[in-house]
C-alpha positions as protocol buffer text, in pm:
chain_id: "A"
residue {
  index: 1
  type: UNK
  ca { x: 3010 y: -838 z: -2411 }
}
residue {
  index: 2
  type: UNK
  ca { x: 3066 y: -575 z: -2149 }
}
residue {
  index: 3
  type: UNK
  ca { x: 3369 y: -475 z: -2007 }
}
residue {
  index: 4
  type: UNK
  ca { x: 3415 y: -525 z: -1645 }
}
residue {
  index: 5
  type: UNK
  ca { x: 3583 y: -299 z: -1428 }
}
residue {
  index: 6
  type: UNK
  ca { x: 3757 y: -286 z: -1067 }
}
residue {
  index: 7
  type: UNK
  ca { x: 3597 y: -11 z: -873 }
}
residue {
  index: 8
  type: UNK
  ca { x: 3899 y: 108 z: -647 }
}
residue {
  index: 9
  type: UNK
  ca { x: 3817 y: 464 z: -576 }
}
residue {
  index: 10
  type: UNK
  ca { x: 3531 y: 709 z: -563 }
}
residue {
  index: 11
  type: UNK
  ca { x: 3472 y: 1098 z: -539 }
}
residue {
  index: 12
  type: UNK
  ca { x: 3183 y: 1210 z: -310 }
}
residue {
  index: 13
  type: UNK
  ca { x: 2958 y: 1499 z: -392 }
}
residue {
  index: 14
  type: UNK
  ca { x: 3032 y: 1822 z: -176 }
}
residue {
  index: 15
  type: UNK
  ca { x: 2859 y: 1774 z: 180 }
}
residue {
  index: 16
  type: UNK
  ca { x: 2573 y: 1492 z: 64 }
}
residue {
  index: 17
  type: UNK
  ca { x: 2547 y: 1271 z: 387 }
}
residue {
  index: 18
  type: UNK
  ca { x: 2237 y: 1078 z: 235 }
}
residue {
  index: 19
  type: UNK
  ca { x: 2416 y: 756 z: 87 }
}
residue {
  index: 20
  type: UNK
  ca { x: 2183 y: 777 z: -204 }
}
residue {
  index: 21
  type: UNK
  ca { x: 2329 y: 1099 z: -298 }
}
residue {
  index: 22
  type: UNK
  ca { x: 2685 y: 1093 z: -230 }
}
residue {
  index: 23
  type: UNK
  ca { x: 2870 y: 947 z: -523 }
}
residue {
  index: 24
  type: UNK
  ca { x: 2985 y: 1192 z: -819 }
}
residue {
  index: 25
  type: UNK
  ca { x: 3221 y: 969 z: -971 }
}
residue {
  index: 26
  type: UNK
  ca { x: 3370 y: 627 z: -960 }
}
residue {
  index: 27
  type: UNK
  ca { x: 3727 y: 542 z: -1091 }
}
residue {
  index: 28
  type: UNK
  ca { x: 4004 y: 268 z: -1086 }
}
residue {
  index: 29
  type: UNK
  ca { x: 4277 y: 128 z: -1315 }
}
residue {
  index: 30
  type: UNK
  ca { x: 4187 y: -70 z: -1623 }
}
residue {
  index: 31
  type: UNK
  ca { x: 4433 y: -246 z: -1844 }
}
residue {
  index: 32
  type: UNK
  ca { x: 4693 y: -15 z: -1689 }
}
residue {
  index: 33
  type: UNK
  ca { x: 4525 y: 307 z: -1760 }
}
residue {
  index: 34
  type: UNK
  ca { x: 4354 y: 517 z: -1466 }
}
residue {
  index: 35
  type: UNK
  ca { x: 3983 y: 549 z: -1538 }
}
residue {
  index: 36
  type: UNK
  ca { x: 3700 y: 795 z: -1357 }
}
residue {
  index: 37
  type: UNK
  ca { x: 3344 y: 856 z: -1505 }
}
residue {
  index: 38
  type: UNK
  ca { x: 3041 y: 1007 z: -1348 }
}
residue {
  index: 39
  type: UNK
  ca { x: 2818 y: 795 z: -1172 }
}
residue {
  index: 40
  type: UNK
  ca { x: 2518 y: 913 z: -1430 }
}
residue {
  index: 41
  type: UNK
  ca { x: 2739 y: 728 z: -1713 }
}
residue {
  index: 42
  type: UNK
  ca { x: 2820 y: 416 z: -1483 }
}
residue {
  index: 43
  type: UNK
  ca { x: 2437 y: 378 z: -1470 }
}
residue {
  index: 44
  type: UNK
  ca { x: 2405 y: 422 z: -1835 }
}
residue {
  index: 45
  type: UNK
  ca { x: 2677 y: 177 z: -1914 }
}
residue {
  index: 46
  type: UNK
  ca { x: 2531 y: -107 z: -1656 }
}
residue {
  index: 47
  type: UNK
  ca { x: 2172 y: -56 z: -1799 }
}
residue {
  index: 48
  type: UNK
  ca { x: 2288 y: -81 z: -2168 }
}
residue {
  index: 49
  type: UNK
  ca { x: 2530 y: -351 z: -2105 }
}
residue {
  index: 50
  type: UNK
  ca { x: 2844 y: -166 z: -2202 }
}
residue {
  index: 51
  type: UNK
  ca { x: 3042 y: -220 z: -1899 }
}
residue {
  index: 52
  type: UNK
  ca { x: 3022 y: -396 z: -1555 }
}
residue {
  index: 53
  type: UNK
  ca { x: 3180 y: -272 z: -1211 }
}
residue {
  index: 54
  type: UNK
  ca { x: 3292 y: -457 z: -905 }
}
residue {
  index: 55
  type: UNK
  ca { x: 3457 y: -372 z: -598 }
}
residue {
  index: 56
  type: UNK
  ca { x: 3692 y: -626 z: -365 }
}
residue {
  index: 57
  type: UNK
  ca { x: 3568 y: -652 z: -31 }
}
residue {
  index: 58
  type: UNK
  ca { x: 3675 y: -923 z: 215 }
}
residue {
  index: 59
  type: UNK
  ca { x: 3880 y: -1056 z: -51 }
}
residue {
  index: 60
  type: UNK
  ca { x: 3591 y: -1151 z: -274 }
}
residue {
  index: 61
  type: UNK
  ca { x: 3432 y: -965 z: -595 }
}
residue {
  index: 62
  type: UNK
  ca { x: 3119 y: -796 z: -545 }
}
residue {
  index: 63
  type: UNK
  ca { x: 2939 y: -608 z: -802 }
}
residue {
  index: 64
  type: UNK
  ca { x: 2819 y: -261 z: -825 }
}
residue {
  index: 65
  type: UNK
  ca { x: 2428 y: -237 z: -897 }
}
residue {
  index: 66
  type: UNK
  ca { x: 2170 y: 14 z: -961 }
}
residue {
  index: 67
  type: UNK
  ca { x: 1942 y: 83 z: -684 }
}
residue {
  index: 68
  type: UNK
  ca { x: 1658 y: 359 z: -700 }
}
residue {
  index: 69
  type: UNK
  ca { x: 1568 y: 546 z: -374 }
}
residue {
  index: 70
  type: UNK
  ca { x: 1269 y: 812 z: -408 }
}
residue {
  index: 71
  type: UNK
  ca { x: 1292 y: 803 z: -795 }
}
residue {
  index: 72
  type: UNK
  ca { x: 1679 y: 870 z: -827 }
}
residue {
  index: 73
  type: UNK
  ca { x: 1896 y: 599 z: -940 }
}
residue {
  index: 74
  type: UNK
  ca { x: 2253 y: 553 z: -765 }
}
residue {
  index: 75
  type: UNK
  ca { x: 2527 y: 280 z: -771 }
}
residue {
  index: 76
  type: UNK
  ca { x: 2570 y: 74 z: -475 }
}
residue {
  index: 77
  type: UNK
  ca { x: 2713 y: -308 z: -428 }
}
residue {
  index: 78
  type: UNK
  ca { x: 2493 y: -622 z: -405 }
}
residue {
  index: 79
  type: UNK
  ca { x: 2421 y: -735 z: -52 }
}
residue {
  index: 80
  type: UNK
  ca { x: 2727 y: -936 z: 34 }
}
residue {
  index: 81
  type: UNK
  ca { x: 2700 y: -943 z: 417 }
}
residue {
  index: 82
  type: UNK
  ca { x: 2955 y: -657 z: 458 }
}
residue {
  index: 83
  type: UNK
  ca { x: 2855 y: -323 z: 624 }
}
residue {
  index: 84
  type: UNK
  ca { x: 2879 y: -45 z: 539 }
}
residue {
  index: 85
  type: UNK
  ca { x: 2841 y: 1 z: 197 }
}
residue {
  index: 86
  type: UNK
  ca { x: 3159 y: -126 z: -3 }
}
residue {
  index: 87
  type: UNK
  ca { x: 3165 y: 163 z: -257 }
}
residue {
  index: 88
  type: UNK
  ca { x: 3121 y: 459 z: -5 }
}
residue {
  index: 89
  type: UNK
  ca { x: 3419 y: 321 z: 192 }
}
residue {
  index: 90
  type: UNK
  ca { x: 3662 y: 332 z: -118 }
}
residue {
  index: 91
  type: UNK
  ca { x: 3937 y: 591 z: -123 }
}
residue {
  index: 92
  type: UNK
  ca { x: 3857 y: 928 z: -301 }
}
residue {
  index: 93
  type: UNK
  ca { x: 3980 y: 910 z: -690 }
}
residue {
  index: 94
  type: UNK
  ca { x: 4307 y: 1121 z: -741 }
}
residue {
  index: 95
  type: UNK
  ca { x: 4257 y: 1458 z: -971 }
}
residue {
  index: 96
  type: UNK
  ca { x: 4376 y: 1409 z: -1303 }
}
């Protein structure tokens, strides 16, 4: 069974303004420990059922899913009726 983790922060890549290429890392706190992983690792984890990720938006849990744009996979949240993207609106993860 996949571990389910809440994403509460992200790190954006440099000066990318394209929503499909902006996220470098996602992170949060799970079982009292801070975590952060690369977007590519999170995509791998989702694909192979190792971990699931979600954000809290509007008081509700919204799943993080894999999307594809121009052949590149990226993370986004399921369509929940809230705009803009819940993931891109999260604060920056602290440096460890």
